[in-house]
PADRENFI-418866 format. One record per residue (C-alpha): x, z, y; residue in one letter. Coordinates in steps of 0.001 Angstrom, whole numbers, plus 524288, in hexadecimal, padded with zeros to 5 digits. Layout:
% PADRENFI-418866
XZYA
...
//
This chain:
% PADRENFI-418866
607B17ED785947CX
5FCA27F21258C77X
5FB817FA4558013X
600BB8084057EBCX
602BE80F6F57231X
60A05819A956AE3X
61777813DA56B66X
61F0281C3A56220X
619EC8274255A84X
6271C82B7D55FC3X
6264B8391F55E29X
6336583BE456365X
63D948437A566C0X
64562849F6570BDX
64FDB8466256752X
65D1C8453056DB3X
65F2C83756572B0X
66CAE831B857457X
66DB582BE2581D3X
674BA81F6457E88X
67E2481BAF58912X
67D8880D3E58607X
6887780394587BFX
690E48045B593F6X
68C9A7FCBB59FF7X
691C37EED559E0BX
6999A7E8115A8A2X
692B07DE485B157X
693937D0E95AB15X
688D87C9285B1DDX
687477C62C5C03DX
678D97C2745BFA6X
66E1F7CCAB5C0D2X
6601C7CC345BBF7X
654A87D5565BE9AX
648097D3FD5B6D5X
63CBE7DC0F5BBECX
630A37DCAE5B352X
623297E10C5B7E1X
61A687E1CD5AC02X
60DBD7DA315AD52X
60ED17D4855BB12X
6049B7C9C05BB68X
608827BCA85C174X
5FB2C7BA885C7D6X
5FBEC7C76F5CF1EX
60A327C55E5D275X
6079C7B7D25D807X
5FC327BCCC5E03AX
6038F7C84B5E5EFX
610037C0925E84DX
607E77B67D5EFBBX
601827C1855F78FX
60EC97C6B75FBA5X
60D117D37A5F444X
618D27D14C5EB4FX
6236A7CC525F489X
62F267CF4A5EBF3X
629C97C8545E015X
6259D7BCFB5E8C2X
6337E7BC4C5EE1CX
638F77BC355E057X
62FB67B13D5DC6EX
633897A97A5E89BX
6421A7AB1C5E5EEX
6411F7A7085D7BFX
633EB7A5525D182X
627977AAF75CBA4X
622037A74F5BE5BX
6176F7AC2F5B572X
61E567B1CE5A999X
618C87AED159C2FX
616AF7BAA859378X
615F67BCE2584C8X
60AC77B8C357BD9X
607477C71057A95X
6074A7CA6358929X
60AD27D8B35877EX
616047DF7958E54X
61D927E3A25821EX
61CC27D5AE57D17X
6203F7CED7589C4X
62B5B7D80358DB7X
6311A7D6AA58001X
630E67C7E3581ABX
637367C9B958F03X
642207D1B3588C2X
6459D7C87757DA4X
641D07BB5658384X
638EC7B84557821X
62ACC7B81F573ABX
624F07C3E656C6FX
6285E7BDF455F3FX
6367A7C0E2562ADX
634B27CF1B566C5X
629007D3D255EA1X
6214D7DA6F5698FX
613B37D465569C2X
60B957DFE456E6DX
60C407EE6D57135X
608477F04E56301X
60C937EBBF555A7X
605867EE2F548F8X
60A4E7F28B53BB9X
606BA7E6C053388X
6055F7EF2F5275FX
5FC337F96452D19X
5F6D37F1E05390DX
5FA037FDD754155X
5FF9A7FBFC54F0AX
60C378009A55507X
613567FE2E561C6X
619387F0A156275X
625C27F3DF569B5X
62CC67FEBD56245X
62ED2804A555502X
6307581354553EDX
638DA81B0C54A9BX
6354E8297C549CAX
63F9C8343B54A3FX
642FC83B8453DC6X
643BB84A3A53C0BX
64AAE852F25324AX
641A585D4952C84X
636FC8581053580X
63DE485E99540E0X
64BEF85A72543D8X
64D3784CCD549C6X
656E48446E54247X
653D88371054812X
64E98832B955528X
6427682A8555700X
644ED81C365598BX
63D778114855FFEX
640DD8034255CA7X
63CB57F7985649BX
634887ED6855D9CX
637C37E305567A7X
63FFD7D85E56189X
6493D7CF005682CX
654657D1F457173X
6521F7D53757FBDX
658927CC4258994X
65EFC7D81558FFBX
665BA7DB6B58320X
66A9E7CD7358195X
66F4B7CD8E58FB1X
675AE7DAD958DDEX
67D547D5FE5822BX
683447CBCF58B36X
686FD7D5F05957BX
67B167D5EB59E7AX
678E57E3925A40FX
66A7E7E7165A46FX
6603C7F11A5A7FCX
6537B7EFDE5A043X
649397F8E85A60AX
63BCA7FC595A058X
639637EEF059A83X
62E207EFCD590ACX
631B37EFF35823EX
63EF07F6535848BX
63C1B802E757D50X
64382806F457576X
64EB7802E557E62X
6580C7F8AE57944X
666787F92857C12X
66A217EF1558652X
678907EB63586E5X
67D8D7EE3859480X
670307F2D7598F6X
666D57FE2359AC2X
658A77FDD759641X
64D6E807075999EX
641E6805A359059X
63422801C459410X
627E78000B58BCBX
62582804AE5811BX
62D35810F658490X
6235481B89580B6X
61F638291C584F6X
622F98353A57D15X
6171E8333357450X
61C75825EA570AEX
6119781EB9577E1X
611CC814E7582E3X
60B6381F6158B34X
602AC82AA5586DAX
5FCC4830E6592EDX
5F62F83E475936DX
5E9EA8428059A8CX
5E5288508659B4FX
5D81F853C65A1C5X
5CDA085E1A5A279X
5C2D7853DC5A2DFX
5C6A284D405961BX
5BCC084F5458B49X
5C149852B157DA5X
5BCB78452157978X
5C63283EB0582EEX
5D20B8463757E25X
5DBEE83EFB575E1X
5E22F8319457646X
5DD6F826B257F17X
5DC548187557ABEX
5E9C88151657FFBX
5F0B1821C457CC4X
5EEC082C3C58723X
5EC8783A645832AX
5E11F8419558981X
5DFE28506E5890EX
5D5228594C58E1CX
5D972864BC5969EX
5D2EE872015956EX
5D69A87BE959FE0X
5D63288A9859EB0X
5D5AF88E8B5ACD9X
5DFB2886095B37BX
5E8178836A5A764X
5E76F8795759C7DX
5F0D5877A65913AX
5F28E86A8F58A8CX
5FD4C862405848DX
604468554F585ACX
604E284D2857945X
612BF8489457711X
61A00840F156C95X
616EB841CF55E3AX
61F2084B5355672X
627D38420154E99X
6282F84B0C542E2X
6197284BBB541CFX
6183B83D46544EAX
6214B839E2539A6X
618C0841BA5305AX
60C8583B0A53599X
6129282D8F533CEX
6166E830DC525E3X
608698348E52286X
602C582861528EBX
60C9381FF85217EX
60599823A4514E1X
5FAB881A8A5192BX
5EC9381B74514D6X
5E78E825C850B90X
5EDFA831BB51176X
5EB4283E8F50AA1X
5E2F4848F251119X
5EF54850D151368X
5F60A84526519CDX
5EA658428852285X
5E9A2850C752693X
5F81B85135529A7X
5F7328446D53116X
5EC41849DA53997X
5F44D8561C53C03X
6004B84E3C53FE9X
5F8A284525548DFX
5F2E4850BF55005X
5FFC6857F0551D2X
60AB884DE455251X
60B8A84C9E56130X
614B6855D356853X
60D2F85C8157347X
6115F862965800DX
6086D86D8058524X
6064586EAF593B9X
5FDEF8763259D63X
5F5CA871E35A90AX
5F24187B575B3F8X
5E78E8763E5BCD0X
5E5E5879EE5CB18X
5D83E874DB5CDA6X
5D7FC8789B5DBE9X
5E4BA871815DEE6X
5E12F8663B5D5ABX
5EE55867995CF24X
5F45886BBE5C246X
600F2871285BCCAX
6051F86B5E5AFCBX
60F30872E85A7DCX
614D18695959E15X
621B2868A6596E5X
627BA8737D59EFAX
6242786D0F5ABF5X
6198F871325B58DX
6132B865D25BC8BX
60A5F868385C861X
6012E85D045CB78X
5F66685AA35D52AX
5EB04851CA5D212X
5EF9A843A15D23DX
5FE05847395D178X
6087C8424E5C805X
613A684AAD5C312X
621CC846D45C1E8X
62714844805B44BX
625BB850DA5AC29X
62F8B852DE5A100X
62944855F9593DDX
62E8B8597958697X
62770858D857988X
62CE18614F56E9FX
62C3D85B3B56114X
633DE8667A55B25X
63F3386F3555F0CX
648DA863F355DF3X
640FE8588556309X
63BAC856A9570D1X
6357A84B0C57799X
637E284A5B58640X
62EAA8436058F63X
628FA8437F59D05X
61B93841325A2EEX
6147A8409D5AFE2X
6080D848475B27DX
5FCD38442C5BB40X
5F1F984D6B5BF51X
5E62E844855BFC7X
5DC2884EC85C3F6X
5DC0885D605C66CX
5CED6860385CCBFX
5C2A88622F5C457X
5CA6085D3D5B89FX
5D8CD85C685B598X
5DE7284F9B5B0A6X
5ECEE84E505AD7FX
5F3E0841CE5A9A7X
60145842315A32DX
60916835B75A1BCX
60EC78312E594DAX
61AA88397E591CCX
62631830A3594E1X
6336D831DD58E87X
63D1D83832597C6X
647D682EC359C21X
652398393459A0DX
64D9B83D8058C85X
64542832E55864EX
6403F833EE57866X
64838827D657520X
6513B81F8F57D9BX
649AB8181958806X
655288108458D68X
6617B809CE588FBX
66AC18104558A49X
662E581CBB58854X
669CE8230A593EBX
6644C818CA59D49X
656CD81F2559E11X
65CEA82C565A105X
665CD8268C5AB64X
65A0A8208A5B224X
6535282DB85B2A3X
65F5C834315B869X
6607F829C35C2DDX
6520B827735C5C7X
64AB3833715C11AX
64005834195B6E0X
638CD827885B3BEX
62DF08245A5AA2EX
6328481EDF59D55X
625BA81AFD596BAX
6256E80C5E5946AX
6170E80B745985BX
61977812B45A505X
60C38811FF5ABF2X
5FFD181A035A9D2X
5F69D80F215A597X
5F090816A159A44X
5EB648229A5A198X
5E591819A75AC04X
5DF158116A5A187X
5D96381DDE59BAEX
5D4B9822905A92CX
5DD6782EAC5A8F4X
5E48882B505B597X
5DFC1823005C0E2X
5E521816AF5C729X
5ECC081DF55D1A3X
5F3C2826825C7B0X
5F6B581A6D5BF95X
5FC8B813365CB2EX
6049581F045CF47X
60A4581FB25C197X
60C4C810FD5C0A3X
613F9810635CD52X
61CB181B8A5C8D4X
61F28813FE5BC42X
6229A8080A5C45FX
62BE9810375CC9BX
632B48157D5C074X
63568807F15BB1EX
639318026D5C864X
6431180CE75CBD8X
649D780B825BEA4X
64AF07FCC15C03FX
64FB37FD6E5CE51X
659218087A5CB1AX
65F908007C5C06CX
65F9B7F4885C92BX
666E27FC115D3A4X
6714A800425C9D2X
675317F1DD5C86EX
67B3A7F3CC5BB00X
673D67E85A5B53DX
6735E7D9A15B479X
6657E7D95B5AEF2X
65ACA7E2E65B2C6X
64D357E26A5AC8EX
642C87EC1A5B0DCX
6343A7EC545ADC6X
6290C7F3DD5B425X
61B727F45B5AE23X
612DE7FA8C5B899X
60DCA7ECF65BBFFX
608367EBC55AE50X
601E07F9305AE8CX
5FB3B7F8015BBCAX
5F5327EB045B7BDX
5F0547F0905AAD8X
5E9357FB585B212X
5E54C7F5535BF27X
5E1D97E7395BC07X
5D3897EB765BD0AX
5D57A7ECC85CBB1X
5D94C7DE7C5CDB1X
5CF3F7D89F5C447X
5C1B17DA345CA07X
5BBAC7D58A5BD20X
5C1CF7E0695B526X
5B7F37EA405AF81X
5C00D7F53B5B581X
5C0EF7EF485C30BX
5BCCC7F8A05CDD5X
5BC887F42A5DBFAX
5BE7C8020F5E0AAX
5CA39804405D7BEX
5CF8E7F6BC5DAD4X
5CF777FA575E936X
5D8E48056D5E5E0X
5E1347FF545DB31X
5DF077F0AC5DC15X
5EC8F7EEC35E204X
5F3C57F7245D7FAX
5F8F37EBB05CFFBX
5FD677E4ED5DC62X
6042E7F1525E101X
60BD37F2495D447X
60FAA7E3EB5D56FX
614647E71F5E32FX
61C8D7F2495DDC8X
622A37E85E5D491X
625377DF5D5E00CX
62BBF7EA6E5E77DX
634507ED155DBB2X
638177DEB75DB0DX
63C047DFEC5E95AX
644947EBB45E638X
64B067E4265DB29X
64DAB7D8435E3B7X
654297E0E45EDEDX
65CEA7E72C5E3B5X
661E77DB695DC2AX
66EAA7D4CC5DF69X
66E5E7C6CC5E4A5X
66D037BD045D99CX
665C27C65C5D09EX
65ADA7BFD95C8FAX
64E237C7785C9DFX
642C57C51B5C09AX
635767CBB75C1A7X
62BE57C9F95B67AX
6200D7CF3B5AF72X
61D3D7CDDA5A105X
60EE17C9D85A21FX
603777C97B5AB86X
5F6147CFED5AB3AX
5E7B37CD7F5A89AX
5DB407D50B5AAFBX
5D6667DCB959F2EX
5C7917DCAE5A0FCX
5C29E7DB9E592FFX
5C8107E1E458699X
5C76E7DA37579E3X
5C6D47E11656CB3X
5CEFD7D74B56534X
5CE6E7DEA155849X
5BFAE7DF86559ABX
5BF747D0B355B15X
5C7967CF9354EABX
5BDDD7D86D547A6X
5B2307D0BD54CBBX
5B8367C3EF54853X
5BBB37C8CF53AC8X
5CA797C99953C2FX
5CACA7D88253B1EX
5C2D57DDFE52FCDX
5BDB97EB4C533ABX
5B2A77F3F152F24X
5AD657FD9B53902X
5B1057FFC95472CX
5BE818046954B62X
5BF7B80EDB555E4X
5C6A780D6F562D0X
5D55480F4E56242X
5DF59815CF56AF2X
5EE128161956AC9X
5EE4A822B256330X
5E64781C345586BX
5EEDB81040558D4X
5FB558177F555C6X
5F6528230B54E09X
5FA4381CB354132X
5ECA281D8E53B71X
5E2EF8131953775X
5E17480A7154339X
5DA9F7FE1353EBFX
5CDF5804D853B3BX
5C55B7FE96530DBX
5CD517F1F853061X
5CD6C7EADE52353X
5DAAE7E43B523B2X
5D7F77DCD451724X
5CE007D4D351ED7X
5D4377D50E52C77X
5DADF7C8BF53180X
5DF477CC8B53F38X
5E0637D85354833X
5E4B57DB475560FX
5EE2B7E5C555A5EX
5F4337E6E8567D0X
5F1217DE6257383X
5EC0A7D12756F52X
5F32B7CF935626BX
5EC1A7CB86555F9X
5F2E07CD5E548FDX
5EE957C72D53C3CX
5ED827CF6652FFCX
5F8147C7A652920X
5FA7A7C82651A89X
6085E7CCB251810X
609AF7D211525DEX
5FEA67DBC352817X
5FC6C7E69151E40X
5EF837E0EC51986X
5F0E37D31251EA9X
5E7C07C83551A6EX
5EB1F7BCA452360X
5F5487B33351DE1X
5FF9E7AB4F524F5X
5FD8879CC652660X
5F05C79647527A4X
5E86A7A2D75274FX
5F0B37A8B15322DX
5F00179CE853B32X
5E17879B12538D2X
5DF0B7A94953C6CX
5E6EC7A77D548ECX
5DEAE79BA654C8AX
5D1D47A21354906X
5D3ED7AEC055091X
5D9C77A79B55C3FX
5CE2B79E6555D38X
5C45A7A97C55C97X
5CB9B7B1BF566A5X
5CC337A67857033X
5BD817A4DC56EC6X
5BABB7B2F8572E6X
5B21F7B3E357EEAX
5ADE97BF05587ABX
59F397C0885855EX
59D727C45C593A3X
5A1D67B75F5998AX
5A71E7AEBB58E9FX
5B5337B00D5934CX
5C02F7ADC0589A8X
5C6197BA88584EFX
5D23C7B4BF57E88X
5D9EE7AA0A5854AX
5E4437A7A657ACDX
5E83F7ABC456D23X
5F66E7A9D456947X
5FAE47A7E455B47X
606F47AF465570BX
6101D7A3CD5549AX
60C2579CE856129X
611167A7A056A43X
61AC17AFAC5624FX
627047ABFC55ADAX
633247B2ED55650X
637C07BCEF54C4CX
62C727C66F54EBCX
6211E7BCEF54DECX
61C367C34A5416BX
618067CF08549A5X
610EE7C6E9553E6X
602147C7205551EX
5FBAA7BBDF54E09X
5F3537B95755A0EX
5F5757BD7C5682DX
5E8B17BDD056FB3X
5E8FD7B9ED57E11X
5DD187BF5858526X
5D77B7B93B59173X
5D8057BFDE59EADX
5CF2C7CBC659EEAX
5CF6E7CE285902FX
5D9217D69E588EBX
5D9EA7DC2157B4BX
5D3837E98D57B34X
5DAE37F65357A70X
5D42B7F8FF56D7FX
5D9567EC2456808X
5E6F87EFA956CA6X
5E5697FC5E56510X
5E08F7F525558EDX
5D2447F8B655AE4X
5C6167F0725593EX
5BAB67F71B5602CX
5AD0F7F17C56100X
5AB1E7E67856AB7X
5B3E67DB2A56E40X
5B4C77DBC557D03X
5B3407E6805870BX
5B67E7E84759583X
5C34E7EEF859899X
5BF4B7FB6C59F97X
5CCF28012259FB0X
5D630801C25AB3AX
5E0087FA095A335X
5DA8C7ED855A8F1X
5E5897E3865A925X
5EDD47DEC259DE4X
5F6577D43D59809X
5F6887D7C6589A8X
5EE557CF03580BDX
5EBE47C50458B8BX
5EFFD7B6DF589F0X
5FE8C7B73658CCEX
5FE3F7A9BE59319X
5F5BE7AF6459DF4X
5FE667BB7159F6FX
60B397B7395A5E0X
614057C0A85ACECX
61C5B7BDCA5B8D7X
62A517B9375BAFAX
631447B9B15C816X
63F967B7685CB19X
648B57B4E15D66AX
64E2C7A9685CE83X
6478879C465CC9DX
64150799E05BF5DX
6450F78DCA5B799X
636E278AB45B44AX
6292578F205B76EX
62680795475AA2FX
62B687A27F5A57EX
628BE7AB8559A1FX
62C737B9995979CX
6359C7B55658C91X
63D997ADC8596ADX
643687B9D759D18X
64D1A7BD0E59240X
653607AF7A591DAX
653827AF075A0B9X
65AE47BBE65A1C7X
665187B7DA597CAX
667257AA9659E1CX
668967B0E95AB7CX
6742E7B89E5A647X
679DF7AC8159FE2X
6769A7B0F35921BX
671BB7A8DA586B5X
6632B7A9A1583DFX
660AA7AD1657589X
659107A30656DC6X
64FA67ADE6569D8X
64A2C7AE5C577AEX
63E087A63057A56X
63F1F7A5B758917X
6457E79C6159292X
64E7979EAD59E29X
646C279FB45AAE1X
6518779CF75B4EAX
//
């Protein structure tokens, strides 16, 4: 999974949440049992190699009992897209999730492509009279809902694109991605350090917050930036809604609101230089840490006003405490027992899990990829955190499996995806970030995580009753990300974006600040633009706010023209093809949401990926540059036909071809249920 952003300007609430009890546990109606275990991003080439080497004995046994296939993924090979297709058994045109981002066709501004937020309302700008809401933008009906309506009891656990949680008849659901942190982001981390310069302070490219520490003696006082105050945020949104030509008073008030809208939590650090340790007093808790030590979960509370509180929890990691002090604080997760909004269905399910298992992380993007990519933690700290995230997901899945109150259990873990994003550079000796010395220490990290998955498969196989069907799958594979391609810059250079002057680099804060994002773009002369991870949208008349491209011949000719030119792109260093395929909208998408699909989906060749700046809507100088970030492996924006996932089962497959849309029909058929005509997939057994 790839892009992170401000998910909700969810400025929220410790408003009282009703813990819905849900419908009573239905009686057992079906004798068959099915377990689906998803490991995001497992690559079939690596799996085949390590199964053959005897390193993955449980998966090899599963493949021997039933079969192993490469699993076709979606035309936009991104996790939100592919897991949505998994859920509904249909292509993206039937669920409307094409990317992490969508754009407002009137203003061209981006927003998250999975949810829609509804802000809370306040009487007299103080008393809450309505709760915030989050609505899913994913269309279609999940196969577990269809099965539940027929009496199938289910447990749906941390599957991506299940936030907000949907009610599942006869089942319990715990949300996964895009469940946010208390700031409404997919994961804002915090880094406090004495050796930060004032120029480094602020927001990083992908959303971290950096703060410089200044000690007086052994004590420093600083603050944690929490959620936006919903009252101030509402006023800010109202001013921005006026559009261009704001008065001086409006602009001054807007600047004042932007600077003060976040709720902040002061805390104190006391540094023991001799012992290389620190005491952090935060949120009423004192945390003593030695250098290189993680804390347990620390409860935090952000006060919006006397009536409204936002509860969260975070983990602290003391990076250094010798000549300088460096403190990392994780994104502030929602607490399972008092989340900002329900994170499970029924809402009481998340609380029950905490009572039975203890505290667990709730953030959908559970691993610390962003601070590693920004060089604020090292590889060891990242792996320690990743394995704890794996443990959290595993113990929830196994706990619910042991309860045996289900006919269908679906659980997904994503640590496989994250370790490959960050450590692919250690298995690709041609990557610009490859280091033989570092590879000697971490070159087996991806393999070790695959082995953890294999061990979990073994635990599942020991727990299931005889005759239970077990399916293990991944939603896509992986490629090396060696070169970054500025796709919007290419569109500028080829005359499809009309722009005067150079646009500055973007970060996530810019992307979702609500200001002017497409700097110096003349939309009256712009034909196409890129937003997200490999999508190109045309500036369509009657669709975009200032559209100039017309349906019919002009549209199809533009598709042909841009596709031909993209396929002709070559790397000046060695003449290698940069783009291996370009897919036209109507060739790969169909269904009720096709109007929102990208007009072209670019499929990059191995080694090349759309740049971060393109994904943020930017168009910096230069077309191609080496990827010198630790985020070194990816799947987004690559050619989906070269990006299959994996499919293993203890049952024989009917054919040698499988696609991610086939899982929904297969599940329904296994329980003897009719497969809706709306599903695109076929039955696999």
